[in-house]
C-alpha positions as CSV (number, residue, x, y, z in Angstrom):
1,M,0.8,13.1,-28.3
2,T,3.1,10.9,-30.3
3,L,5.9,8.4,-29.3
4,T,9.1,8.3,-30.8
5,T,10.3,5.1,-29.4
6,S,8.8,1.3,-29.4
7,P,7.6,0.2,-25.5
8,P,8.3,-3.6,-25.2
9,D,4.7,-5.2,-25.4
10,E,4.2,-5.7,-21.5
11,L,4.2,-1.8,-22.0
12,A,1.9,-1.2,-25.0
13,D,-1.6,-0.7,-22.8
14,L,0.1,1.9,-21.5
15,S,1.9,4.0,-24.2
16,A,-1.2,3.7,-26.5
17,P,-3.0,6.5,-24.6
18,F,0.0,9.1,-26.1
19,S,-0.1,7.9,-29.4
20,A,-0.1,9.9,-32.3
21,S,-4.0,8.3,-32.8
22,A,-5.1,8.9,-29.0
23,V,-7.5,12.0,-28.0
24,S,-6.5,14.4,-25.9
25,Q,-7.5,17.7,-24.7
26,V,-6.4,20.7,-23.3
27,V,-7.1,21.4,-19.4
28,V,-5.2,24.4,-19.3
29,A,-2.8,26.3,-21.0
30,P,0.0,28.6,-19.6
31,D,-0.6,32.1,-19.3
32,R,1.9,33.2,-21.7
33,P,3.7,31.3,-25.1
34,G,7.2,30.5,-25.2
35,P,9.9,27.8,-23.1
36,G,9.5,28.9,-19.5
37,S,6.3,29.3,-19.3
38,W,3.9,26.1,-17.9
39,A,0.6,24.9,-16.6
40,G,1.3,21.6,-15.6
41,A,2.2,19.2,-13.0
42,P,-1.3,17.9,-12.1
43,S,-2.7,16.0,-9.3
44,A,-6.4,14.5,-9.5
45,L,-9.0,13.3,-7.0
46,L,-11.9,12.0,-7.4
47,H,-14.9,12.8,-4.3
48,D,-18.2,12.8,-4.2
49,G,-18.6,12.5,-7.8
50,L,-16.8,15.5,-8.8
51,I,-13.2,15.6,-9.9
52,Y,-10.8,17.9,-8.5
53,L,-7.4,19.1,-10.1
54,A,-4.2,20.6,-8.0
55,Y,-1.7,22.0,-10.5
56,R,1.1,24.5,-11.0
57,L,1.0,27.3,-12.6
58,R,4.5,28.9,-14.1
59,R,6.4,31.8,-15.8
60,P,10.5,31.9,-17.0
61,I,13.2,32.6,-14.3
62,G,12.9,36.2,-13.6
63,Q,9.4,36.4,-14.4
64,G,7.7,34.4,-11.5
65,R,8.9,30.7,-11.8
66,G,5.8,28.9,-10.1
67,F,4.0,31.6,-8.8
68,A,1.0,30.2,-7.9
69,N,-0.7,26.4,-7.5
70,V,-4.3,26.0,-8.0
71,V,-7.2,23.5,-7.3
72,A,-10.0,23.2,-9.5
73,R,-13.4,21.4,-9.7
74,S,-15.1,19.4,-13.0
75,R,-18.0,17.0,-13.7
76,D,-16.4,16.4,-17.1
77,G,-13.3,15.9,-16.1
78,V,-12.3,18.6,-18.9
79,R,-14.0,21.8,-18.1
80,F,-12.6,22.8,-14.4
81,E,-13.7,26.0,-12.4
82,T,-11.2,27.5,-9.9
83,I,-12.0,27.3,-6.7
84,A,-8.6,27.9,-4.7
85,T,-5.4,29.8,-5.9
86,L,-2.5,29.6,-3.3
87,G,-0.1,32.0,-4.4
88,K,4.0,31.2,-3.9
89,D,4.1,34.2,-1.4
90,A,1.9,33.2,1.1
91,F,4.6,29.9,1.6
92,G,8.0,32.9,2.0
93,A,8.9,31.0,-1.4
94,E,10.3,31.8,-4.6
95,S,8.7,28.9,-6.6
96,L,5.9,26.5,-5.9
97,E,6.5,23.4,-7.7
98,R,3.7,20.0,-7.9
99,P,0.9,19.9,-5.2
100,A,-0.2,16.8,-3.8
101,L,-4.3,16.5,-3.0
102,A,-5.7,14.6,-0.3
103,V,-9.1,14.6,1.6
104,T,-9.1,12.7,5.1
105,A,-11.2,9.9,6.7
106,D,-12.9,12.9,8.4
107,G,-13.3,14.8,5.6
108,T,-10.4,17.1,5.7
109,W,-9.0,18.6,2.9
110,R,-5.5,18.9,2.5
111,A,-2.6,20.0,0.0
112,Y,1.0,18.9,0.0
113,I,2.6,22.1,-1.0
114,S,6.5,22.0,-2.9
115,A,8.2,25.4,-2.2
116,A,11.6,26.7,-3.0
117,T,13.9,28.5,-0.2
118,P,14.7,32.0,-1.5
119,S,18.0,32.1,-2.7
120,T,19.1,28.4,-2.9
121,K,18.5,25.2,-4.8
122,H,16.6,23.9,-1.6
123,W,13.2,22.4,-1.6
124,R,10.5,21.5,1.3
125,V,7.0,20.5,1.5
126,D,4.6,22.5,3.4
127,L,1.2,21.2,4.6
128,V,-2.5,23.3,4.5
129,E,-5.4,21.6,5.6
130,A,-9.2,23.3,5.5
131,A,-12.9,22.2,5.9
132,T,-13.1,22.6,2.4
133,P,-11.1,22.8,-0.9
134,E,-11.9,26.4,-1.1
135,G,-10.5,27.0,2.4
136,L,-7.5,25.9,1.1
137,A,-6.6,29.0,0.1
138,T,-6.5,30.7,2.9
139,A,-5.4,28.2,4.9
140,T,-1.9,28.8,6.8
141,P,1.0,26.4,6.3
142,R,3.1,24.0,8.0
143,T,6.4,23.0,6.9
144,I,6.6,19.1,7.3
145,L,8.9,17.7,4.9
146,P,11.8,20.1,5.4
147,G,14.6,18.2,3.6
148,S,18.1,19.7,4.7
149,A,21.2,21.6,4.2
150,Q,22.1,18.4,1.8
151,L,18.6,17.7,0.6
152,A,16.2,19.0,-1.7
153,V,12.3,17.4,-1.2
154,K,9.8,18.0,-3.6
155,D,6.8,16.9,-5.6
156,P,5.0,14.2,-3.3
157,V,2.6,11.9,-4.5
158,V,0.7,10.9,-1.4
159,V,-1.6,7.9,-1.6
160,Q,-3.9,6.3,1.3
161,H,-3.8,2.7,1.3
162,E,-4.7,-0.5,3.9
163,G,-4.7,2.3,6.4
164,R,-1.8,3.8,6.6
165,W,-0.4,6.7,4.4
166,H,2.2,6.6,2.1
167,L,4.4,9.3,-0.3
168,W,7.5,9.1,-2.7
169,A,9.3,12.6,-3.2
170,S,12.0,13.7,-5.7
171,C,14.6,14.4,-3.9
172,H,18.1,16.2,-5.1
173,P,21.3,16.1,-3.6
174,L,23.1,19.7,-3.0
175,D,26.5,18.4,-2.4
176,D,27.6,20.0,-6.1
177,P,25.8,23.4,-6.4
178,A,26.2,22.4,-10.2
179,A,24.4,19.3,-10.5
180,T,21.4,19.9,-8.1
181,D,19.2,18.2,-10.6
182,R,20.2,15.3,-9.9
183,M,17.2,13.3,-8.7
184,T,16.2,10.3,-6.8
185,S,12.3,8.6,-5.7
186,E,12.5,8.5,-1.8
187,Y,9.8,6.1,-0.1
188,A,8.3,7.7,3.4
189,S,5.0,6.3,5.2
190,S,2.9,7.8,8.1
191,D,0.1,7.0,10.3
192,D,-1.6,10.8,9.9
193,G,0.0,11.8,6.4
194,V,1.5,14.9,8.9
195,V,4.7,12.5,10.6
196,W,6.6,10.9,8.0
197,T,9.2,7.9,8.4
198,W,11.7,7.8,5.6
199,H,12.8,4.0,4.3
200,G,15.1,4.6,1.5
201,T,15.2,4.7,-2.3
202,A,12.4,3.2,-4.0
203,L,13.6,4.3,-7.7
204,R,16.9,5.4,-9.0
205,G,18.3,6.2,-12.7
206,R,19.9,3.6,-14.4
207,V,23.9,4.1,-15.6
208,G,23.9,4.4,-19.5
209,S,19.8,4.7,-19.8
210,W,17.6,7.6,-20.7
211,D,16.8,7.6,-17.3
212,A,20.3,8.2,-15.7
213,R,20.2,11.7,-14.4
214,G,17.3,11.4,-12.4
215,T,13.7,9.6,-11.5
216,R,10.9,11.2,-10.1
217,V,8.0,9.0,-9.5
218,A,4.9,10.7,-10.9
219,A,2.2,8.7,-9.9
220,V,1.7,4.9,-8.0
221,R,-1.4,2.9,-9.2
222,L,-2.5,0.0,-6.4
223,D,-5.7,0.0,-8.0
224,R,-3.7,-2.5,-11.0
225,A,-3.9,-6.0,-10.8
226,D,-0.4,-5.5,-11.6
227,P,0.5,-2.3,-9.7
228,I,2.6,0.2,-11.5
229,A,4.4,3.7,-11.4
230,Y,4.6,6.1,-14.0
231,Y,7.9,8.0,-13.4
232,D,9.6,11.4,-15.3
233,G,13.4,10.3,-16.2
234,R,16.1,12.2,-17.9
235,A,19.6,11.7,-19.3
236,T,21.2,14.3,-18.8
237,A,21.0,17.9,-16.8
238,E,20.1,19.3,-20.4
239,E,16.9,17.5,-20.4
240,N,15.9,19.3,-17.0
241,W,12.5,20.5,-17.1
242,E,11.5,18.6,-19.9
243,E,11.6,14.6,-18.6
244,R,9.8,12.0,-20.3
245,T,7.6,9.7,-19.2
246,G,8.4,5.8,-18.2
247,V,6.7,3.0,-16.1
248,A,8.0,1.0,-13.3
249,R,7.2,-2.0,-11.5
250,I,5.8,-1.9,-7.9
251,V,8.2,-4.8,-6.3
252,G,7.2,-3.1,-3.0
253,L,6.2,0.0,-1.8
254,G,9.6,0.9,-1.2
255,S,10.9,-0.7,-4.0
256,F,10.4,0.0,-7.4
257,E,11.9,-1.8,-10.9
258,A,11.9,0.1,-14.3
259,I,10.1,-1.4,-17.2
260,G,11.9,-1.5,-20.5
261,D,14.6,0.5,-22.1
262,A,12.7,3.5,-23.2
263,P,10.2,5.9,-22.4
264,V,6.9,4.8,-22.9
265,A,5.4,8.6,-23.7
266,M,7.0,12.1,-24.6
267,S,6.1,15.3,-26.6
268,P,7.4,15.5,-30.3
269,Y,8.3,19.0,-29.6
270,G,11.4,20.6,-28.1
271,L,13.3,17.4,-25.8
272,G,10.3,15.3,-25.4
273,G,9.4,16.7,-22.0
274,L,5.9,14.8,-21.2
275,R,5.8,14.6,-17.3
276,Y,3.8,14.6,-14.3
277,V,1.3,11.8,-15.1
278,S,-1.7,11.8,-12.9
279,P,-4.3,8.5,-13.6
280,L,-7.6,8.9,-12.5
281,Q,-9.7,5.9,-12.3
282,L,-13.6,6.9,-12.6
283,P,-16.6,5.3,-11.3
284,D,-17.2,3.6,-14.8
285,G,-14.3,1.6,-14.7
286,D,-12.6,4.5,-17.4
287,T,-9.3,6.0,-16.4
288,R,-8.9,9.5,-17.1
289,L,-5.1,10.8,-17.5
290,Y,-3.4,14.0,-16.6
291,Y,-0.2,15.1,-17.5
292,E,1.8,18.3,-18.8
293,V,3.1,18.4,-22.1
294,T,5.5,20.6,-24.1
295,R,4.3,22.3,-26.8
296,P,5.5,23.5,-30.3
297,D,6.7,26.9,-29.1
298,G,8.1,25.4,-26.1
299,A,5.8,26.3,-23.7
300,H,3.9,23.2,-21.4
301,E,0.3,22.8,-21.1
302,L,-1.9,20.3,-18.6
303,R,-3.8,17.7,-21.1
304,T,-6.2,14.9,-20.5
305,T,-7.1,11.5,-22.3
306,L,-9.6,9.4,-21.5
307,V,-8.8,5.5,-21.4
308,A,-11.6,2.6,-21.7
309,R,-11.5,-0.1,-19.5
């Protein structure tokens, strides 16, 4: 992928993995060509020396939408074996979006699933738990972030840090049926990763900027000396589903500050969609990035780039 903008110097190292000279590899392709067919929205996890990846599969509206979340396993971070498939019918959902994968201190596997309420613009987050990642496929879901008639909640980013659970979710106001694509990123914390307390808005769009219409936190990197968050942003409703990637400085866990006046990464195709960046720090100090990107035919594929330390 290639940048079409020039990020400030402080973002040069973060934009480099998405430059024309960077080597990226396809991890999962959509099952059909063309707009509306997607493989992406990844959530990466390292456990017992293996890389686990949860992601969403989608077809165009009217042909299935987000029909499944998949959990896969890999030794090299590129070639994955599917070990669990969670279909939308198990959640009574019209569509599924980005999952979040986690393992508790006692070894329980969790998947936080974004589920759309049929015939509405409402989204909620359900939780499934199992003793093994394979068991997530048949686990019984329970709703833990219900949203409301006024607010849709989806696409959680879940981090365990200093004995607490932390979550950033994309929230969409439903007061205007013609503008439910608007979004902010809201922050919540928890003792157990199940019962959450909301603390307010962590990141919102900037008037007149490339992210004015909405911001969605995609990843939070507390493993850096200068903690940052990747986020997805768009300027207009027409750019819905084609968000580009920006970077925000972490002022506090509930307060992020966007850096620069342009995206750090975007596709050269279509409206530039490159979103849901999920970084994974490896034992040797390298970082592997997973992300969803728009192809020349308008479909989205899941790609990865290895960033040397």
